[in-house]
C-alpha positions in Angstrom: -15.0 17.8 23.5 -12.5 19.5 21.4 -13.1 23.1 20.5 -14.5 23.6 17.0 -15.4 19.9 16.7 -19.1 19.8 15.7 -19.2 16.0 14.9 -20.8 15.0 18.3 -17.8 12.9 19.4 -14.3 13.8 20.7 -12.9 10.3 20.3 -13.5 6.8 18.9 -12.9 3.4 20.4 -11.0 0.9 18.3 -12.2 -2.6 19.3 -9.3 -4.4 17.6 -9.2 -8.1 17.1 -10.2 -9.6 20.5 -11.3 -8.6 24.0 -9.5 -11.7 25.5 -6.7 -10.3 27.6 -4.7 -13.6 27.2 -4.5 -13.0 23.5 -3.2 -9.5 23.7 0.5 -10.4 24.2 0.3 -12.8 21.3 -1.3 -10.2 19.0 1.3 -7.6 20.2 4.3 -9.8 19.5 2.9 -10.9 16.1 2.3 -7.4 14.8 5.5 -6.0 16.3 7.4 -8.7 14.4 5.6 -8.0 11.2 6.1 -4.3 11.5 9.8 -4.6 12.1 10.2 -7.0 9.2 8.3 -4.6 7.0 10.4 -1.6 7.9 13.7 -3.5 7.7 13.0 -5.3 4.5 11.7 -2.2 2.6 14.5 0.0 4.1 17.1 -2.5 2.7 15.5 -2.3 -0.7 15.8 1.5 -0.6 19.4 1.4 0.6 20.4 -1.2 -2.0 18.9 1.0 -4.8 20.5 4.2 -3.5 24.0 2.8 -3.1 24.2 0.4 -6.1 24.6 2.0 -9.5 23.4 -1.1 -11.2 19.9 -0.3 -9.9 19.8 3.3 -11.0 17.1 2.6 -13.6 13.4 3.7 -13.9 12.1 0.4 -12.6 14.1 0.5 -9.4 13.4 4.2 -9.0 9.7 3.3 -8.9 10.4 0.4 -6.6 12.2 2.6 -4.1 9.2 4.8 -3.9 6.9 1.8 -3.5 9.1 0.6 -0.6 8.9 4.0 1.0 5.1 4.0 0.7 4.9 0.5 2.2 6.9 1.6 5.2 4.7 4.7 5.7 1.5 2.6 5.2 2.4 0.2 8.0 3.6 3.0 10.2 0.3 4.8 9.9 -1.5 1.8 11.3 0.6 -0.6 13.4 2.3 1.6 16.0 -1.0 3.0 17.2 -2.4 -0.5 17.5 0.6 -1.6 19.5 0.4 1.4 21.8 -3.3 0.6 22.4 -2.5 -3.0 23.4 0.4 -1.9 25.6 -1.5 0.8 27.4 -4.8 -1.1 27.4 -6.4 2.1 26.1 -8.4 1.6 22.9 -9.5 5.3 22.6 -8.3 7.4 19.6 -9.0 11.1 19.4 -11.2 12.5 16.7 -8.3 14.3 15.0 -6.0 11.3 15.3 -8.7 9.1 13.7 -9.1 11.6 10.9 -5.4 11.6 10.3 -5.3 7.8 10.2 -8.2 7.8 7.7 -6.3 10.2 5.5 -3.1 8.1 5.4 -5.1 4.8 5.0 -6.6 6.4 1.9 -3.4 8.0 0.6 -0.9 5.1 0.6 -3.1 2.5 -1.2 -3.7 5.1 -3.9 0.1 5.6 -4.2 0.6 1.9 -4.3 -1.9 1.5 -7.2 -0.4 4.3 -9.3 3.2 3.3 -8.7 2.5 -0.3 -9.7 0.8 1.1 -12.9 3.9 3.2 -13.6 6.1 0.1 -13.1 3.9 -1.9 -15.5 4.3 0.9 -18.1 8.1 0.8 -17.6 8.1 -3.0 -18.3 5.9 -2.5 -21.3 8.3 0.1 -22.8 11.4 -2.0 -21.9 10.1 -5.2 -23.6 7.9 -3.9 -26.4 10.1 -0.9 -27.4 13.6 -1.7 -26.2 15.4 0.6 -28.7 13.4 3.6 -27.5 13.5 2.7 -23.8 16.1 5.2 -22.6 14.5 8.0 -24.7 10.9 7.4 -23.4 11.7 6.5 -19.8 14.0 9.4 -19.2 14.5 10.8 -15.6 12.2 13.8 -16.4 9.3 11.5 -17.2 9.9 9.3 -14.2 10.0 12.3 -11.9 6.8 13.6 -13.3 5.1 10.2 -12.9 6.0 10.0 -9.3 5.0 13.7 -8.7 1.6 13.2 -10.4 1.1 10.0 -8.3 1.6 11.8 -5.1 -0.5 14.8 -6.2 -3.4 12.6 -7.1 -3.1 10.7 -3.8 -2.9 13.8 -1.6 -5.7 15.6 -3.3 -8.1 12.6 -3.4 -7.4 11.8 0.3 -7.9 15.5 1.2 -11.3 15.5 -0.6 -12.4 12.5 1.5 -11.4 14.2 4.7 -13.1 17.5 3.8 -16.4 15.6 3.3 -15.9 13.7 6.5 -15.4 16.9 8.6 -19.1 17.8 7.9 -20.4 14.5 9.3 -22.2 14.3 12.7 -21.8 11.2 14.9 -24.5 10.4 17.4 -24.1 6.6 17.8 -21.8 4.7 20.2 -18.4 5.7 18.7 -17.1 2.1 18.7 -15.2 1.0 15.5 -15.1 -2.8 15.1 -11.6 -2.6 13.5 -7.9 -2.2 14.5 -7.6 1.2 12.8 -9.8 4.1 11.6 -11.0 3.0 8.2 -13.2 5.3 6.1 -16.1 2.9 5.5 -16.3 2.0 9.2 -16.4 5.7 10.2 -19.2 6.4 7.7 -21.3 3.6 9.2 -21.3 5.4 12.5 -22.5 8.8 11.1 -26.1 9.9 11.6 -25.9 12.7 9.0 -26.3 12.2 5.3 -23.3 10.2 3.8 -24.5 10.1 0.2 -21.7 12.3 -1.2 -19.1 10.3 0.8 -20.2 6.9 -0.6 -20.6 8.4 -4.1 -17.0 9.6 -3.9 -15.7 6.3 -2.6 -17.4 4.3 -5.5 -16.3 6.9 -8.1 -12.7 7.0 -7.0 -12.5 3.2 -6.6 -13.5 3.0 -10.3 -11.1 5.7 -11.4 -8.1 4.9 -9.2 -8.7 1.2 -8.8 -10.2 -0.3 -11.9 -8.6 1.9 -14.6 -5.0 1.4 -13.3 -5.7 -2.4 -13.3 -7.0 -2.2 -16.9 -3.8 -0.4 -17.8 -1.6 -3.0 -16.1 -3.5 -5.9 -17.8 -3.2 -4.1 -21.2 0.6 -3.6 -20.6 1.1 -7.3 -19.8 -1.1 -8.4 -22.7 1.3 -6.5 -25.0 4.3 -7.8 -23.1 3.1 -11.4 -23.5 2.5 -10.9 -27.2 6.1 -9.5 -27.6 7.6 -12.4 -25.6 5.8 -15.0 -27.8 7.5 -13.4 -30.9 11.0 -13.7 -29.4 13.1 -16.4 -31.0 15.7 -16.9 -28.3 14.9 -18.8 -25.1 17.4 -16.6 -23.2 15.5 -13.4 -24.2 12.2 -14.9 -23.1 13.7 -16.0 -19.8 15.1 -12.5 -19.1 11.8 -10.9 -20.0 9.9 -13.2 -17.6 12.4 -12.6 -14.8 12.1 -8.8 -15.1 8.3 -9.0 -15.0 7.8 -11.9 -12.6 8.4 -9.9 -9.4 6.2 -7.0 -10.4 3.4 -9.3 -11.5 3.6 -11.1 -8.2 3.3 -7.9 -6.2 0.4 -6.7 -8.4 -1.4 -10.0 -7.9 -0.8 -9.8 -4.1 -1.9 -6.2 -3.8 -5.1 -6.5 -5.9 -5.9 -10.0 -4.6 -5.8 -8.9 -0.9 -7.7 -5.6 -1.8 -10.5 -7.5 -3.5 -10.5 -10.0 -0.6 -11.1 -7.2 1.9 -14.1 -5.8 -0.1 -15.5 -9.3 -0.7 -15.2 -10.2 2.9 -16.9 -7.0 4.0 -19.8 -7.7 1.5 -20.5 -11.3 2.4 -19.9 -11.4 6.2 -21.1 -9.4 9.2 -18.3 -10.7 11.4 -15.9 -7.8 12.4 -13.2 -10.3 13.2 -13.2 -11.8 9.6 -13.1 -8.3 8.1 -10.2 -7.3 10.4 -8.2 -10.4 9.4 -8.8 -9.7 5.7 -7.6 -6.1 6.3 -4.4 -7.4 7.9 -3.5 -9.2 4.7 -4.0 -6.0 2.8 -2.5 -3.4 5.1 0.2 -5.3 7.0 1.1 -8.6 5.3 1.4 -7.2 1.7 3.9 -4.4 2.6 5.9 -7.0 4.6 6.0 -9.6 1.7 6.9 -7.1 -1.1 10.7 -7.0 -0.2 10.8 -10.8 -0.1 9.2 -11.1 -3.5 11.7 -8.6 -5.1 14.7 -10.1 -3.4 14.0 -13.7 -3.9 12.8 -13.5 -7.5 15.2 -10.8 -8.8 18.8 -11.5 -9.5 19.7 -7.7 -9.7 18.3 -7.0 -6.2 20.0 -10.1 -4.7 23.3 -9.0 -6.3 22.8 -5.5 -4.9 22.1 -6.9 -1.4 25.4 -8.9 -1.5 27.3 -5.8 -2.6 25.7 -3.7 0.1 26.5 -6.4 2.7 30.1 -6.6 1.6 30.4 -2.8 1.7 28.9 -2.8 5.2 31.2 -5.5 6.6 34.3 -3.9 5.0 33.5 -0.7 7.0 33.2 -2.5 10.3 
């Protein structure tokens, strides 16, 4: 057991999706493919925004941060799972598990707050276009991203500090493919009241309230679009909001799906599959949504490709 670890365990066992050895190569190949697509797609988004001056706007500044968070979110989960399948070793040390819990809390919080900032940006752009450059100035955008990271880091650290006081006396098997906070708490034999209270409170503050802000922004946006007389203006407004609204729907839809599945079923496999949609599939699909539904991003990709081929 590790020195200074008073939890009663030195490692946990991640059971993953299946014990069937014949399925392991299939699972390995599937998740490796999704991870590579996630990293490549989001990295292309970041590079397109950096190198294309047409995308040096607040909306794409937030999008580049969102893409970075999506890469980090997948990286905090998928490589460890692939390593476990490759080495046939499902054990994860106590500190590594604690680290994974921290990042699995941090990056969804960052996603939520960045999507809220992007909704506010669209609200200002469509409802107050004449004041857009004054309101959404670089100073404000920088502060919004800084506050987003500050809230995410401090909230995740608070969860970890409470977790470090828990004692585990059950069989340390986690019926999941990564260390997720609620699954860890279910293994604890000490009092977890404060931990669950913090989870419910922060879910309300950092989950429900941002969603209310997003819905309010889009209600005002919809009202402004209805007042527009030109069809071209309406179409442009819809195109600028469509990608973001699709990502918001995917993020919250899969998140609600995970919690709903956990509440209505006792099957670890079903919960794990729902978690894949939230933690792996959503970060993979976001670049496709923004590249397929957004003319500015598609144009930036073409210019980036032309610049790359001209250098070869």
